[in-house]
N, C-alpha and C positions, 0 to 999 in steps of 0.2 A: 504493500500499500503506500502510496505517495501522500504528500501533505493535501491532495484534493481528493483522498480516499478512492481512488480510482485503483482498479485490480488489473495487473497486466495480464494478457492472454495471448496463447500461442496458438496461432491457426496457420495451415498450410506453409509452415515454417517462418511464419512472420510473428513478429512480437508486437501487439497492440498495446497501447497505452491503457485502454479501458475496455470494459466488456461492451459499452455502446458503440465504440470504434470498430469493434470486431463484427457486431450485428450489422454495421453498415457495409463493412467489406463483403460479408455474405449476400447483402442485397445487391450489391453492385457486381458481384460474381455472376448472380442470376440474370441481371440486365445485360452483362456481357455476353452470356451464353445465348440469351434471347436476340442478341444482336441489335438491342435498344442502345447500346453504347459500345464505343471502340477504344482501343488503346489504354486500358485501365493501368495507371501507374501509381504505385505506393510510394509515400514519402518524397514527392518530388520537390526539388530545392528551387528557390527563386532568391536570386542576387537583388536586395534592395537597394543597398549603397556600397560602393566600392571601397576597399581600405584606401587609406590615405596619411600622409605626413604632415605634420605642422610643428613648427619649433623644435624638431628633432624627435618630437614623439610620433609613434606609429600608431594610428586608429585601426582598429580591425574592420573588416567588412561586416555589413548587417545582411543576416540571411532569413529567409522565412522558409521553414519545412512545412508544407501543408501535408495532410494525410492522404489525399487521393488527387489524381488529375485523370481526365477521360475526355473522348470525344463524344458529343450528344448532338444529333442534327447538324453535323458540320462544324458545331461550336466548342472550343475547349472549355471546359469547366475544370474548377478547382474547388476541392472540398475540404472543410476542417470541421472535424465532429468537437463540439464545445459543450461541455456541461457547464462551464463558468468561463467569460471572457475576462482575462487579466488585463490590467493596463497595459502590459508589454505587447500582449496581442491586438489590442485597439490601435496602437501606435503603428505596429507592422501591418495592421489592415488598411490603415491609411497610406502608408508607404506603397503597399502592393497595388492599391488602386489606382494611384498616380502613375507608377511606373509600368504596370500592365493594363492598361485600359480596355485591350481587346479579350481580357480573360474575365470569366466570370467566377467571383469567388462566393461559394455559398456556405453558410455557417450551418450545420446539421445540429439541433439540440436534442 
């Protein structure tokens, strides 16, 4: 258990952060098999800000790791299963929307 009381689940050799996330994965697998979605990807990475140096200090890149990415009706969908939206996630969500305007980010509760 972590601080949000989520229980990790192993399914198809993947470790999911919560039961809710593993359930969504099962749903997406059914949609994939039924050809309602294509190219299901787990844990896709999105660069929100490159690393940089200022006054001799190096600042690390800011990256967002979603739960799922897939194609639905020709459109790229990014999903994140959230029981609770943290302040850090809210900031990353805004940065994602700015940097990736052509992608749709869906929050699954």
